[in-house]
Every structure is written in structure tokens, then in C-alpha cells.
N, C-alpha and C positions, 0 to 999 in steps of 0.2 A: 688038864686045864682047858677051860672053854674060852674061846676068843669071842669077845663081844664087839660087834660092829655097830658103831653109832652113825646114824644117818643125820647129817646136818642139812636142813632145808633153809635156805636164805629167806629172810623176811622181806616180802615184796610189798611196797607201798602201792596201793591202788590209785590210779590217776582219777582225779575228780573232774567232772564235766558239768557245767551249768547250761541248761537248755533254755533258750529264749526264742521269741519270734519277732519278725518284722514284717510289715505289710507290703514292702516293695524292695526291689533291688537298689542298692546304693548306686548313685550315678557317678560321683567323684569323691573318693575317700581322701579328701584333702581339705584341711580346715579353712583355707582361704577361698575355696570354691564350693564347699558343701552347702547346698541350699535346700535339700530335702532332709526329712527327719531321719531316714535310714543312714544316709551318708554322715550326718552330724553325729548320730549316736555311736556309730562304729568308730568314727574319727576320734571321739572322746576317749576311747580305750587306748588309742595308739599314740596320740600327741599330748603334749603339755603346753600350757602357757607360762608366762613368767610369774603370774600370780593367780590366785583362786579365792573363792569365798571359804570361810571356815564352815564347820558342820552346821552351825546355826544361822549362817548367812548374815551375820551381824558385822563381821570384820573381814577385811581382805588380808590374806596371808601369802607368804612366798610359795611358789611351786618350783619352777626352775631357778627363781631368784632366792638367794640366801637372805638378803635384806634389801630394802629400798627406802628412799627418803627424798623429800623435797628440799632442794637448796633454796628455792623461793617459789612464788606462786606459779611460775611457768617453767621450772626446771626440775626434772625428776631423774634421780640416779638409781640404777639397778646394779647390785653386786651379785653375780651369779654363783650358783653352787658349783664346786669343782668335782671332777671325777665322774660326771654324768656322761653316758655314752649313748649313741644312736643304736638301733637294733642291729646294725651291721658292724658294731664295735668301734666306729669312728668317734672321736671325742666331740662333745657338744661345747660350743663357745659363743662368745658375744658376736662373732662373725655371722653365726646362723640367725641371730636376732636382726641384725642389720640387713642381711640378705632377705629375710621374710618381709620386713618393712618395705624394702625397695621393690620386691616382687609384687606385693599387693598393690603398689602404686604404679606399676608398669603399665604403659598404654595398651599393651596387648592382652592384659588380664581384665576379664569381665567378671566382676564380683560385687555383690551388694555390700560386702564388708569393706571395700575401698573407702567408702564414705566415713567409716568409723574412725579412720586415721586422718581425717581432713583437718583437724586442729593441730596436728604435729608439724612443727616447723623444720626440725632436723633431729636425726639420731646420730650420735657421735661415739665412736669406740674410744674408750680410755685405755683399755688393755684387753686381753683375751677373756677376762671375766668381769669386766666393768664397762658400762655404757651410760651415756647421758642423753636424755630426751628433752628437747626444748619445744615448748608449745607456743603457738602464735598469741595466745591469751590464756588467762586462767580457764580451766576446762573442768566441768563437773565430773566427767568420766575419764579423767587423766589416767587413773589406775586401771579401771575396769577394761579398757580396750586392750590391755596387755594380757587378758585372759585368753585371747586368741591363740590357737596352736602355732608353734614355731616349726619351720621347715628346715631340712638339712641342705646347707649350701653346697657341700661336696658332691651331692647327688644331682642337684638341679641347676647349678650355675651355668652349665653349657646347654641346658634344655632350650630348644628354639621355640616350642609352643607348649606352654604349661597347660593350656586348656585341654589338649588332647594327649598329654604325656602318659606313658605307661605307668608312671609313678602314681597316678590317680586310682589305679586298681591294684598296684603293688606298693603300697606306702611303707615308708620306713620312718619311725618316730622315736621318741624317747620314753613313751608311755609304758604302762604296766603290761600291756599285751601286744603281741606281734600278729599281723595277719598271716595265717599259714594256709588258708584255703578260701577261694572265692568261686563258688559254683552258682552262676546266675540262675535265679528262680528255683534254687534248691537250698544249699547250705553255705553259711559263711562261718569259718572257723578262726578263732583267735587263741593263741597259745601264750601262756605266762612267760614274760621276759625275765630270765634268770638274773640279768644285770640291772634290774630296775632300781633306781636310786633310793626309793623309799622302802625297799624290801620286796622280794618276790611275792606276787599274789599267792594266796593259799589255795585258790581254785586253779587247777592246771589249764583247763580249756573252757572257753565259752563258745557255744555253737548257736548261731542265729539261724532259725528255720524261716525261709522266705515263704510266707503264706498270705497271698493277697486277700483271700476271702475271710472276712471277720468271723463268720460262723465256723469255719474250719479251725481258725485260731482258738476259738472258744472250746471246740471239741477237743483239741490237743491239750488244752489246759485241764478240762474236766477229766481226761483220761490219764493225767499225770505225765504227759510227754513234754510239757513245758513247766518249768519250776518257778518262774516269776512271770507274772502277766497282769493284764488289766481286765477288769470286768465292767460292763455297763449296767445301768440300774435295773433294766428288765432281767438281765441274767442273774444278778445276785438276789433279786426279789422273787423270781418265778422259775428259773431254769437250772438251779443247782439243788442237789439233794443234801440232807443234813450231814452225810458222811464227807461231803466236800470240805466242810469246815474242820473235820478231824485231820485233814491233810494240810490245809492251807491256813495261814494267818492272814487276816484281812486288815489292811491299813488304808483308812479313808480320811480324806481332807479335801478342802476346796482345791481344785486344780489351778495351776498357774497358767491357764490358757482360756481363751474364749472363742466362740464361734460367731461368725458374722455373715451377713449377705452384703457383698460389695458390688457397687454399681460401676460400670464402665463409663466414666464421666466424659470420655471422648465421644460418646454417642449422643446425638442431639436430644433424643427423647429423655435422657437422664440429666440433662443440663438444666432443666426447669426445676427449681427448688420446690415448687408446689407438687410436682409428681413424687419427688422423694419423700416429702412430708406426708402425702396421701398414703403412700405405701407403708410408711411407718405407722400411721394411725390405723391402718387396716389390719395390722398384725397384733395378735394377742400373745405377747411374750410369756405371760404367766401360764396360759393354757398350753403353750408349746413346752414349757419346762415341766408342767404337771404330767403331761402325756409321756414325755420322753424319759423323765428321770425319777418320778414317783418319790420325791423327797430327797433325791441324791444330786441336786443341782440348784442353781439360782439364776435369776435374770441378770444379764449383763447390761450395765448402764453406760459403759464407756471404755476407753482404751487402756486404763491402768488398773493395777491389782487392787481389789477391795481391801480396805484396812490399812493400805500403805499410805505414805505421806503424799503421794501424787494423786491419790483418788479424790474425786470431788463428790462429797456426800450430798451436795445441794442439787445435783443433777439427778432427777427422778426418772423412773420408767415411764415412757409415754402411755397415757391411758387410751385404750382403744376407743375410737370414735368413728363409726362407719358413716354417719351422716356427714361429718366434716370431710372425711376422706373422699366421698363421692362428690361433694361440692368442689373440693380442690381439683379433682380430676376433670370435672366439667369446666372449671375456669381454664384449665390447661388444654381444653379442646377434646376431651375424651368422654364418651357416654355409651349408652347401649348400642347406638348405631355406629359408633367408632370406638370400640373398646381398646383400652391400653393393653398391649401384648409384650411380653418379654420371656426370655428363657433363663432358667436357673441351671447352671452347670456345677456339678460337684463330683466327688470321687467315692468309690465304694471301699476305700481303705478303712473307713469307719462305717459300721452298720448304722450308726445314729444319723449321720448326715442325709442319706437318702430318705429316711423316714421324716426327718425335719423338713426336707424339701417338699415332701407330699403334704405335710401339715400346712406349710406356707402356701402351697398351691390352693388348698381348700380354703384357707382363711381369706386369701386375696380374691377368690371367686365371689365372696360375699359383697364385694364392692364393684363387681363387674370386670375385674382384671383377669385377663386370659394368660395363664402361665404354662409353659411347657418345661419339661425336665430333661436333663441329659446327665446320666451317671456313667462315669468312665473309670477305667483302671488308673491308678495313681500317676505313673510315669507318663502315660498318654495324656492324662488331664493336664499335667504340668507342661509338657512339650508341645501339645497341640492347642491348648486353650489359654493357660495362665501366662506363660512366657511370651507368646506372640500376641497377647491381649485380644484374643479372638473369642470374646464373650459379651453377652449382655450383662449378666451378673454371675458372680461366683459365690458359692456357699463354702466357706473355708474357715480356718482358725489360725490364731497366732498364740505363741507363748507369751505369758505376761512376765516380763523381766523384773527381777528384784530392784534393778536400777534402770528404769525405762529410758530409752532414747528415741523420742518421737520423730527425730530427723529421718530415720530409715523408712518410716511409713507415710509421714504426713508432710514433709518438706517437699516443695516442688522440684528441688534439685535431685530428688530420688526417683523422679519420674523419668527413667532412662533405661536403656537395655541392661538387664541384669539387676535393676533396682527393685526394691520391694513396694514402691508406690506405683504398682501396676494398674491401679484404677484411674490414674491421671488426676489426682487431687491437687488443686492449686488455690491456696488462699493466702494472699500477701500478709494478712494479719497473723495467721498461724505461722508462716515463715518467720516473721519478725519476732514472735514470741519464742519460737524454737531457738533462734539465734541469740536472743537475750538469755534464755535458759542455759545455753552452752557455757557462758562465761560467768554464771552465777554459782559460786562455790559455797555460800552460806546456806546451810541446809533448810532453814525456815523460809528464807526468801525463794529458794529453789522450789520448794513445795508449792508456794503461792503461784509461781509462774506455771508449773506443771498443771495445777488445778484449773488455771485459766485456759490452758491449751485443751484440757479435757472438755471443758464446757463449750469452747468454740468449735471443736471438731464434732461433737455430738449435735450441736445446733445445725450444722451444715448437712447432716445425714449423708455423708459419702459412703458410709457403711450403715446398715441397720444392725446395731449390736444386739445379739440375741440371747445367748446363755453362756454360763460358766458351769460345766459339769463338776461334780465331785470327782476327784481322782480316787478310784477304788482299785488298789493294787493288792494282789494276793501273792504271798511268798510261801514256798514249801517250808514246813516246820522243821525239816531236816537241815535247813540252811541256818547256821548260827552266826551271831554277831551283827545281825541286821538292826540298825539303830535309826528309826524314823525321826527326822527333824524338819524344820521349815525348808531346809535345802534338799528334802527328799530322802530316799533310802540309799542312794548310790554313792554318797560322799565318802564312805569307808569300805567300799566293796572289795578292796584288796585284802581286807581282814576277814571276809566271809569264809566260812568253812562248810563243807557238806558232810554231814555225819549220817551214816546209815543206821 
């Protein structure tokens, strides 16, 4: 009799890894302190808010909250989901929500997001899984502000200085991913959290490669070392081969972001409205868009999303008028013998903005304006130029919110350390309109006020609104379950799978 030996080999599941890129190191991976895109993006994987938008961005649905309702126009109740745990296994409760609210309002915390809670009068715990929020008045963003990430009380209650806490680089959240590796200027690794309350993500690991240079990021994408990324117009039109589209699916739509040239209004030379109008009339925005985007972008006419209810269609793109621009500069005291001079500062985190700065420099030369350029690495740009307000002008961009709150950018109260009104804009009429908007909860009346704010801000020229690029994202075709919506592609990313 022959003996038959059977070899049993256990079936091993291969771990899946999603490779992404970021242009800079995160500064603080803490949702109440994150002011740069790298920190915010990574924090979004780690933390949850009480509510979020649904996939189509039409409705607000629960995230950490099981249900929520208004008792009256100024009282909002949240009932929280039970059984949620922090990444260290500690239970999540209403105490964490109250702690986060109190921390963001603490005097030692410098955060632009503090002002988003300015209309909250009190947060009251009903029990471990229920709390009541009372507002000072009806507030149009009463729900949206609770999309902000919640922090763990048990880890931070004894922290003396949250601004420099180790937690900011070793965060613990309730989100679908945990931070497992942070190598500055190299790689950031996130691992799926087995205990995530919506179900463990299907992709095991997300690795962000820190690549400051835009051309290197593009090369990584072309060679397949990054599986989800963004392309610029020149790249998709001229710099990829046909086989690129065999590997990647292209998803293109108008970006929820705009680029602007912002004046430092604390500096005397920009306080003359004739100078700001002259610079606006000297710029040919359509030429800028045509050169940079080749049909993959559009001119920006103001601060709110085109097509949305807050957008003002009556505000048109300024028509270039070099004769009038020169005349206004002459009225303000500038001519060939005394040319107007200023510096444009920007970052190399986007390959587009340095080129845009060069085009602006050329266009402004046509009316005798002397422009110098300063292009810097992103973190140096923020820390040495933007935050200390050490600039003439900045070439920068903002995301366009689905529910915009102009208080953060345009109200004079936001002109403070850590605030986003770093250009120093102050218009009492705009302040009054913003304050009126805050307590307007009827959607049609709200849109009317927002459109008036739109027109007033544009007329002042505190920014020169320049362009809105198309968002051109490419996703490796091996990634399944990607569903593009108005809310982008990331709304259901815990359902993504990588299939070889």
C-alpha cells in the first residue's frame, strides 16, 4: 500500500495598498488645527464629524450621530451612535464632543476654525450619547459646522499645550484609517482600522508619498507608482501617451476651487482703490486661462461656486482696458518716471501657479507695472510669508464650499492671528451683510444676501479673482467601486477594492 502525503498550503490574502502623493509634509494632523491641505486630507482619513454630506452633496446625514433634529430654530439635538471606539479601543461618547467644542474655543488655541463656532451659545450633555446645542440666534450653518472632526477627551484633557502636542503627529481618531507611519519628506502610512463603525475599509493600507515637486509627482503617476492623482491641462493634452489611458480612467469636472491674487491691504500702496482697479483692468483673465488650461478651466468672477445659489451671475469678468489702467495709475501718482512696483509670492506646490505668476508679470508690464516674483516651497511659503503677513501679494487658492461661509475670509473679525482674512480686508457693509446672512435660514433669502456679498467683495478688488481649473483626476482602472459625484470620488472610498 502506498502512503499518499497531501500538502496543505494555507490561502494567504494579499494585503492591498493604495499609493497617493502629497506636495508637502502635514504640519498638524489635528482637525481643529489643520490649516494646510496635507494635514486636512490626512486628518479626514483619521477623524469623523457628527454629520457629513451624502454622496450627492444634497443632504446632510449622520456620521458619528445616529440622528439629529431641531427642537426649535435655535436648539439642535444630536443622538450619537453607540459602540464606536477610538483607535486605541476607548469608547467614543458625547463627552468627546463637548471637550472638542471647549478646546476649539480655549484661549490658548489659535485656529481659524474657532470662528465657525461663534454662533454657539452652549453645548449641554444630556447623557453619554445625547447632547443639545443652543445657538445665539437662528444660524444658516447650524448643522454644517459639526462636520468638523471630533477629538478624544481621554487623551487630551490633561494636555497643557495643544498647539505643540505630540498628538498632532501621532493622532488617534475614530475614522476608517489609523496613522501607522510618519516619515517627514518621505512617506506617510495609514492602516485600515479593524473596528471602524461603518465596516473595515477594503484597502488595507494607504501610503502618501511626500513629493514637493509637481513634475516628479507627474512622473510617478505616468510610471504607475501612484494610483490616484491629478493632472493639469498641459499634461493631459501634451505630455501623456495613448497607453496612459489604458491604465487610468479620467474623471473631469469643474474644480471646487479658485486661484486669486490677494493684496496685502495693510500696505499703503494697495489701499488706493484706483491702484487695485488698474491692476484688475491690466490683466487679461481669458488669455491667462487659455494659455494655462487649453479648454480645461474657466475665468473666476468671484468667491462662490458657479452654478450654486450663492453665485452672482450678474457680476461679469472685467474687460481688459490698458488705457484706463494707465490713467488710473497716473491719477494715483504712478507713471514711467515713478512706476508702480510690487512682488507676487507663490508656492511651487502647484506647477500652474508659478507659470500664472509669469503671465501676470508679462501682462502688467504692458501698463508699466514692475513685478518681481518669489516662488517658495509650500511650508516655507506659509510660515515665512502667509502667516506672518510678510507679502505684497500672494498667488493662492481657496476651495469653494458647497455651503460657503464668507465670515472666514471676508469679515474683519477674521483678520487676526490664525485667521484666514490674512490680507486685512475690512468693509463695514460686507461685515453687516455677513452678519445678516448668518441668521437667515430661508434658502431663497439666504441666496439673495450671498449674491450681494459676492458683488460687494468683487467691486472692492481685495483679490483679483483669476481662474477655476477643471479638476482632472485619474484613477487606476484596477481600483473598483469608484463612483464620481458632485461630492467628488472619495465619498465611498472605504468600499474601494484593488483588483490585479
